[in-house]
C-alpha positions as CSV (number, residue, x, y, z in Angstrom):
1,M,-4.0,28.0,2.1
2,S,-3.8,25.7,5.1
3,L,-4.5,21.9,4.8
4,Q,-7.4,22.2,7.1
5,H,-9.3,24.5,4.8
6,Q,-8.6,22.2,1.8
7,A,-10.3,19.2,3.4
8,P,-13.9,20.3,3.2
9,M,-13.4,21.1,-0.5
10,A,-12.3,17.6,-1.2
11,A,-15.4,16.0,0.4
12,P,-17.6,15.8,-2.7
13,A,-14.8,14.0,-4.7
14,R,-14.4,11.5,-1.8
15,G,-18.0,10.7,-1.8
16,K,-18.0,10.0,-5.6
17,R,-14.9,7.9,-5.2
18,L,-16.5,5.9,-2.3
19,E,-19.5,5.0,-4.5
20,S,-17.4,3.9,-7.6
21,S,-15.1,1.9,-5.3
22,H,-18.1,0.0,-3.9
23,Y,-19.1,-1.0,-7.4
24,L,-15.7,-2.4,-8.2
25,Y,-15.4,-4.2,-4.9
26,I,-18.8,-5.9,-5.4
27,A,-18.0,-6.8,-9.0
28,V,-14.7,-8.4,-7.9
29,I,-16.5,-10.4,-5.2
30,V,-19.1,-11.6,-7.6
31,A,-16.4,-12.5,-10.2
32,V,-14.4,-14.5,-7.7
33,V,-17.4,-16.4,-6.6
34,L,-18.5,-17.1,-10.2
35,G,-15.0,-18.1,-11.1
36,A,-14.7,-20.6,-8.2
37,V,-18.2,-22.1,-9.1
38,V,-17.3,-22.5,-12.7
39,G,-13.9,-24.0,-11.9
40,I,-15.6,-26.6,-9.5
41,L,-18.6,-27.5,-11.7
42,F,-17.0,-27.2,-15.1
43,P,-13.2,-27.7,-14.8
44,E,-12.4,-27.8,-18.4
45,V,-14.5,-24.6,-19.1
46,G,-12.6,-23.0,-16.2
47,K,-9.2,-23.8,-17.6
48,S,-10.2,-22.5,-20.9
49,L,-10.8,-19.1,-19.4
50,K,-7.2,-18.6,-18.4
51,P,-6.5,-16.1,-21.2
52,L,-8.8,-13.6,-19.4
53,G,-6.5,-13.7,-16.4
54,D,-3.4,-13.7,-18.6
55,G,-4.7,-10.6,-20.5
56,F,-5.3,-8.7,-17.3
57,I,-1.8,-9.6,-16.0
58,K,-0.2,-8.4,-19.2
59,L,-2.0,-5.0,-18.8
60,I,-0.6,-4.8,-15.2
61,K,2.9,-5.7,-16.6
62,M,2.5,-2.9,-19.2
63,M,2.2,-0.3,-16.3
64,I,5.1,-1.6,-14.2
65,A,7.9,0.4,-15.8
66,P,6.0,3.8,-15.8
67,V,4.7,3.3,-12.3
68,I,8.2,2.5,-10.9
69,F,9.9,5.3,-12.8
70,C,7.5,8.0,-11.7
71,T,7.3,6.9,-8.0
72,I,11.0,6.5,-7.6
73,V,11.9,9.8,-9.2
74,L,9.3,11.7,-7.1
75,G,10.2,9.6,-4.1
76,I,13.8,10.8,-4.2
77,G,12.6,14.3,-4.6
78,S,10.4,13.8,-1.5
79,I,13.5,12.6,0.4
80,A,15.3,15.8,-0.5
81,K,12.4,17.9,0.5
82,A,11.8,16.2,3.8
83,A,15.5,16.3,4.7
84,T,15.6,20.0,4.2
85,V,13.0,20.4,7.0
86,G,15.8,19.4,9.4
87,K,15.5,17.3,12.5
88,V,11.8,16.3,11.9
89,G,12.3,15.3,8.4
90,G,15.4,13.3,9.0
91,L,14.1,11.5,12.0
92,A,10.8,10.7,10.1
93,L,12.7,9.2,7.1
94,L,15.0,7.1,9.4
95,Y,11.9,5.8,11.2
96,F,10.1,5.0,8.0
97,V,12.9,3.0,6.4
98,I,13.5,1.0,9.6
99,M,9.8,0.3,10.1
100,S,9.2,-0.6,6.4
101,T,12.1,-2.9,6.4
102,F,10.9,-4.6,9.6
103,A,7.5,-5.0,8.2
104,L,8.9,-6.6,5.1
105,A,11.0,-9.0,7.2
106,I,7.8,-9.9,9.2
107,G,6.1,-10.8,6.0
108,L,8.9,-13.1,5.0
109,V,9.1,-14.8,8.4
110,V,5.3,-15.5,8.5
111,G,5.4,-16.6,4.9
112,N,8.1,-19.1,5.5
113,L,6.2,-20.4,8.6
114,I,2.9,-21.0,7.0
115,H,4.1,-21.8,3.3
116,P,1.1,-20.3,1.6
117,G,0.3,-21.7,-1.9
118,E,2.2,-24.8,-1.3
119,G,0.9,-27.9,-3.2
120,L,-1.0,-26.0,-6.0
121,K,1.8,-26.7,-8.6
122,L,0.6,-24.2,-11.2
123,T,2.0,-24.0,-14.7
124,P,5.0,-21.5,-14.8
125,Y,4.5,-18.5,-17.0
126,D,6.6,-18.6,-20.2
127,P,6.5,-15.3,-22.1
128,N,8.0,-17.0,-25.3
129,K,5.5,-19.8,-25.5
130,K,2.1,-19.2,-27.0
131,A,-0.9,-20.6,-25.2
132,A,-3.1,-23.1,-26.9
133,T,-5.7,-20.6,-27.9
134,D,-7.4,-19.6,-31.2
135,S,-6.0,-16.9,-33.4
136,T,-8.5,-14.2,-32.1
137,V,-7.3,-14.7,-28.5
138,D,-3.7,-14.5,-29.7
139,F,-4.4,-11.4,-31.6
140,L,-6.1,-9.6,-28.7
141,L,-3.3,-10.6,-26.3
142,G,-0.7,-9.5,-28.8
143,I,-2.1,-6.0,-28.8
144,I,-0.9,-5.4,-25.3
145,P,2.7,-4.2,-25.3
146,G,5.4,-6.5,-24.2
147,D,7.7,-6.4,-21.2
148,I,9.9,-3.4,-20.2
149,P,12.8,-4.5,-18.1
150,V,12.2,-3.5,-14.5
151,L,15.7,-3.4,-13.0
152,P,17.1,-1.1,-15.8
153,T,14.0,1.2,-15.3
154,L,14.7,1.2,-11.5
155,L,18.4,2.2,-12.2
156,V,17.4,5.0,-14.6
157,A,14.8,6.3,-12.2
158,I,17.3,6.5,-9.4
159,L,19.9,8.3,-11.5
160,V,17.2,10.7,-12.9
161,G,15.9,11.4,-9.3
162,F,19.4,12.3,-8.0
163,A,20.2,14.3,-11.0
164,V,17.1,16.3,-10.7
165,Q,17.8,16.8,-7.0
166,K,21.3,18.1,-7.9
167,M,19.7,20.7,-10.2
168,G,18.0,22.4,-7.3
169,T,15.4,24.9,-8.3
170,Q,16.1,24.3,-11.9
171,G,14.9,20.7,-11.5
172,T,11.6,21.8,-10.0
173,P,9.8,22.0,-13.4
174,I,11.0,18.5,-14.3
175,L,9.7,17.2,-11.0
176,N,6.4,18.9,-11.7
177,A,6.3,17.3,-15.1
178,I,6.9,13.9,-13.8
179,G,4.3,14.5,-11.1
180,H,1.7,15.2,-13.8
181,A,3.0,12.1,-15.7
182,Q,2.5,10.1,-12.5
183,K,-1.1,11.2,-12.3
184,L,-1.7,10.1,-15.9
185,V,0.0,6.7,-15.3
186,F,-2.2,6.1,-12.1
187,R,-5.2,7.2,-14.0
188,I,-4.6,4.5,-16.6
189,L,-3.8,2.1,-13.8
190,V,-7.2,2.8,-12.2
191,M,-8.9,2.3,-15.6
192,I,-7.2,-1.1,-15.9
193,M,-8.2,-2.1,-12.5
194,W,-11.9,-1.7,-13.6
195,L,-11.1,-4.9,-15.6
196,A,-10.1,-6.7,-12.4
197,P,-13.5,-8.6,-12.2
198,V,-12.8,-10.0,-15.7
199,G,-9.3,-11.0,-14.9
200,A,-10.2,-12.3,-11.5
201,F,-13.0,-14.5,-13.0
202,G,-10.7,-16.0,-15.6
203,A,-7.8,-16.6,-13.3
204,I,-9.9,-18.1,-10.4
205,A,-11.8,-20.3,-12.8
206,A,-8.7,-21.5,-14.3
207,V,-6.9,-22.2,-11.1
208,V,-9.8,-23.9,-9.4
209,G,-10.5,-25.9,-12.5
210,A,-6.9,-27.2,-12.5
211,T,-6.5,-27.8,-8.8
212,G,-10.0,-28.0,-7.3
213,V,-11.0,-26.9,-3.8
214,K,-7.3,-26.9,-2.8
215,A,-6.9,-23.5,-4.5
216,I,-9.8,-22.0,-2.5
217,V,-8.4,-23.3,0.8
218,S,-4.9,-22.0,-0.1
219,M,-6.2,-18.5,-0.9
220,L,-8.2,-18.3,2.3
221,T,-5.1,-19.5,4.3
222,L,-3.1,-16.5,2.8
223,M,-5.9,-14.0,3.5
224,V,-6.4,-15.1,7.1
225,A,-2.7,-15.2,7.7
226,F,-2.2,-11.7,6.2
227,Y,-5.1,-10.3,8.4
228,L,-3.8,-11.8,11.5
229,T,-0.2,-10.7,10.8
230,C,-1.5,-7.0,10.3
231,I,-3.4,-7.2,13.5
232,L,-0.5,-8.4,15.4
233,F,1.8,-5.9,13.9
234,I,-0.5,-3.0,14.9
235,V,-1.2,-4.2,18.4
236,L,2.2,-5.7,19.4
237,V,4.7,-3.7,17.4
238,L,3.1,-0.3,16.8
239,G,1.1,-0.5,20.1
240,S,4.3,-1.3,22.2
241,L,6.2,1.5,20.5
242,L,3.5,4.0,21.1
243,R,3.0,3.0,24.8
244,V,6.8,3.0,25.6
245,V,7.6,6.3,23.8
246,S,4.5,8.3,24.2
247,G,2.5,6.6,26.9
248,V,-0.5,6.4,24.6
249,N,-2.8,3.4,24.4
250,I,-3.0,2.1,20.7
251,F,-6.7,1.3,21.1
252,S,-7.5,4.8,22.4
253,L,-5.8,6.3,19.3
254,M,-7.7,3.8,17.0
255,K,-11.0,4.7,18.6
256,Y,-10.3,8.4,18.0
257,L,-9.6,7.6,14.3
258,G,-12.8,5.5,14.1
259,R,-14.4,7.5,11.3
260,E,-11.3,7.4,9.2
261,Y,-11.1,3.7,9.5
262,L,-14.7,3.4,8.2
263,L,-13.8,5.6,5.3
264,I,-10.7,3.5,4.5
265,F,-12.4,0.2,4.8
266,S,-15.1,1.3,2.3
267,T,-12.6,2.8,-0.3
268,S,-9.7,0.3,0.3
269,S,-7.3,3.3,0.2
270,S,-5.6,5.1,3.0
271,E,-5.3,8.2,0.7
272,A,-9.0,8.9,1.1
273,A,-8.4,9.9,4.8
274,L,-5.2,11.9,4.3
275,P,-6.8,15.3,4.8
276,R,-8.7,14.1,7.9
277,L,-5.5,12.5,9.4
278,I,-3.7,15.8,9.1
279,A,-6.5,17.7,10.8
280,K,-7.0,15.1,13.5
281,M,-3.3,14.8,14.4
282,E,-3.1,18.5,14.8
283,H,-6.3,18.4,16.9
284,L,-4.8,15.6,19.0
285,G,-1.9,17.9,20.0
286,V,0.9,17.3,17.6
287,S,2.4,20.6,16.3
288,K,1.6,21.7,12.7
289,P,5.2,21.5,11.5
290,V,5.5,17.9,12.7
291,V,2.2,16.8,11.1
292,G,3.0,18.7,7.9
293,V,6.1,16.8,7.4
294,T,5.4,13.4,8.8
295,V,2.0,12.6,7.4
296,P,2.5,13.4,3.7
297,T,6.0,11.9,3.7
298,G,4.7,8.8,5.5
299,Y,2.1,8.3,2.9
300,S,4.9,7.6,0.5
301,F,7.5,5.9,2.7
302,N,5.8,4.4,5.6
303,L,3.8,1.5,4.1
304,D,3.8,-1.2,6.8
305,G,0.7,-3.0,5.5
306,T,1.9,-2.9,1.9
307,A,5.3,-4.2,2.9
308,I,3.8,-7.2,4.7
309,Y,1.5,-7.9,1.8
310,L,4.3,-7.8,-0.8
311,T,6.5,-10.3,0.8
312,M,3.7,-12.7,1.8
313,A,2.2,-12.6,-1.6
314,S,5.5,-13.1,-3.3
315,L,6.1,-16.3,-1.3
316,F,2.5,-17.4,-2.1
317,V,3.0,-17.1,-5.8
318,A,6.4,-18.8,-5.6
319,N,5.0,-21.7,-3.6
320,A,1.9,-22.0,-5.8
321,M,4.1,-22.2,-8.9
322,N,6.0,-25.0,-7.2
323,M,9.2,-22.8,-7.5
324,P,9.9,-21.5,-3.9
325,L,12.4,-18.7,-3.4
326,N,15.6,-19.5,-1.6
327,L,17.0,-17.4,1.2
328,G,19.2,-15.3,-1.1
329,E,16.4,-14.6,-3.5
330,Q,14.1,-13.7,-0.6
331,I,16.7,-11.2,0.8
332,S,17.2,-9.8,-2.7
333,L,13.5,-9.4,-3.1
334,L,13.2,-7.7,0.2
335,V,15.8,-5.1,-0.8
336,F,14.0,-4.5,-4.1
337,M,10.6,-4.1,-2.4
338,I,12.1,-1.6,0.1
339,I,12.9,0.7,-2.9
340,A,10.0,-0.2,-5.3
341,S,7.2,0.0,-2.7
342,K,7.7,3.8,-2.1
343,G,4.6,5.5,-3.5
344,A,2.5,2.3,-3.8
345,A,-0.1,3.5,-1.2
346,G,-3.3,5.2,-2.0
347,V,-3.7,4.2,-5.6
348,T,-5.8,1.3,-6.5
349,G,-3.6,-1.4,-8.3
350,A,-0.3,0.2,-7.4
351,G,0.5,-2.5,-4.9
352,L,-0.4,-5.2,-7.5
353,A,1.9,-3.5,-9.9
354,T,4.7,-3.4,-7.4
355,L,4.3,-7.1,-6.6
356,A,4.5,-8.0,-10.3
357,A,7.6,-5.8,-10.7
358,G,9.4,-7.6,-7.9
359,L,8.6,-10.9,-9.3
360,Q,9.5,-10.0,-12.9
361,A,12.8,-8.5,-11.7
362,H,13.8,-11.7,-9.8
363,R,11.9,-14.7,-11.3
364,P,9.9,-13.7,-14.5
365,E,8.6,-17.2,-14.8
366,L,6.5,-16.5,-11.6
367,L,4.6,-13.7,-13.1
368,G,1.7,-15.9,-14.2
369,G,0.9,-16.6,-10.7
370,V,0.0,-13.1,-10.0
371,G,-3.4,-14.0,-11.6
372,I,-4.3,-15.9,-8.4
373,I,-3.6,-12.7,-6.3
374,V,-5.8,-10.7,-8.5
375,G,-8.8,-12.6,-7.2
376,I,-8.0,-12.0,-3.5
377,D,-6.1,-8.7,-3.7
378,R,-9.2,-6.6,-3.1
379,F,-10.0,-8.7,-0.1
380,M,-6.5,-7.9,1.4
381,S,-6.5,-4.2,0.3
382,E,-8.5,-3.1,3.4
383,A,-6.0,-4.7,5.8
384,R,-3.1,-3.1,3.8
385,A,-4.8,0.4,3.9
386,L,-5.8,0.2,7.5
387,T,-2.2,-0.8,8.5
388,N,-0.6,1.8,6.5
389,F,-3.0,4.4,8.0
390,T,-2.4,3.3,11.6
391,G,1.3,3.2,11.0
392,N,1.3,6.8,9.8
393,A,-0.9,7.9,12.7
394,V,1.5,6.2,15.2
395,A,4.5,7.6,13.5
396,T,3.2,11.2,13.8
397,V,2.8,10.8,17.6
398,L,6.1,9.1,18.1
399,I,8.1,11.7,16.1
400,G,6.2,14.5,17.8
401,T,7.2,13.0,21.2
402,W,10.8,12.5,20.1
403,V,11.2,16.2,19.0
404,K,9.1,17.4,22.0
405,E,6.4,18.9,19.8
406,V,3.2,17.4,21.5
407,D,0.8,19.0,23.7
408,T,0.3,16.2,26.3
409,V,-2.6,17.8,28.0
410,Q,-4.4,18.1,24.7
411,V,-3.6,14.4,23.8
412,R,-5.0,13.3,27.3
413,S,-8.2,15.3,26.9
414,V,-8.9,14.3,23.2
415,L,-8.4,10.7,23.8
416,A,-10.6,10.8,26.9
417,G,-13.3,12.4,24.8
418,E,-13.3,15.7,26.6
419,R,-12.3,17.7,23.5
420,P,-14.2,16.2,20.5
421,F,-13.1,16.9,17.0
422,D,-15.2,19.4,15.1
423,E,-16.5,17.2,12.2
424,S,-18.3,20.2,10.6
425,S,-15.3,22.3,10.0
426,M,-12.4,19.8,10.4
427,L,-10.4,22.7,11.9
428,A,-8.0,21.9,14.6
429,D,-8.0,23.9,17.8
430,S,-5.2,26.3,18.6
431,H,-2.7,24.3,20.7
432,G,0.7,22.8,20.7
433,P,4.1,24.2,21.2
434,A,3.7,26.9,18.7
435,A,0.7,28.3,20.6
436,A,1.8,27.5,24.1
437,D,5.6,27.9,24.4
438,S,5.4,28.7,28.0
439,S,3.5,25.5,28.9
440,S,5.8,22.8,30.2
441,T,3.4,20.1,29.2
442,S,3.7,21.1,25.5
443,Q,7.3,20.0,25.7
444,G,6.4,16.4,26.2
445,A,7.8,16.3,29.7
446,A,5.4,13.7,31.0
447,P,3.9,10.7,29.4
448,V,0.3,10.5,28.4
449,P,-1.8,8.1,30.6
450,A,-3.8,5.5,28.7
């Protein structure tokens, strides 16, 4: 069954997901505002609510190891599958690695320029020191499992991934089983994220109670800097690449994907628009084989927005804890994030878990600062998802151009509004090199005018 025919079947589920996501988003906003009010008006009460944030962070920590293990093993399997496709798969993987690394580096550069979180001087997290709480709170926090080492988990996942890959077809059942396990892990993670309003309320109240308005200003600074960085990345980096390679205007492409942007903005997840992106890229004029390889692989490996978020948020937490990362630690963190971020898109809370994993692997004492990020993570998730989505759309056009699998006449007509997308059926027209081998335009001979 083709991917286009699967999309309409998924519509009811997306509608339900959209509604539940709205409830969670509103709850987090209310919790953050209430936490800030309590912290400002009743500082001591706010500081006493810190266990709520600590408990939520412990739940996120509990999920780090299974999330990392499943995503890395399946990620290595995806690499093998994409590589077997040949030129398209190899080119896509190379582009994704280079662009994700570049996005991570941009996040580090911007973070070092603005120094987010500086001056908050929050208390470092000490896993061996009990908080000054009553026995009931200690008992409840003690129920949550302790730390599982991240770096050993990462090593085991890499070894298992390559071992399964070497098994060939015999390893397929194992990958399928791990795929089912990943769905279970992410389902638990989604359940935990429904406690985000409680965790955000406690964390924000405690931080604001301890530092005052300075915490609010610092968080707003990070959010604004992150949004501006994502916008500049899309317009300057992705837009320039798209213009030079394919002759396509980035704003024309974004206008064409307007409905998908609205869907992503309301769900805070680029995964919700995956079926529509596949159908729309084929309608745009990129051949089915290129779309079929690039888009699904990009959803795991081409996470530009998530990459920028991970590095900027890491620097924010380190500065807020008054324990800034030196250059060597930043580079080491960048390398870790390149590996661990694969598969962090599309699932609520996966980016937060990956951030916690990076900090725990390098500086465990910084993990307590993730509680601040919980309060503003949802506000930054839209920019992450939109940047990830735009990066995958651009990548599809670029790779299609490089392998000469783009119908340039179709691209020009679609972006000009002459051939609108059929929203009722989500079926792409018959076009592209597969359907028009004799057409010289389908071979990408001429750039597409803006």
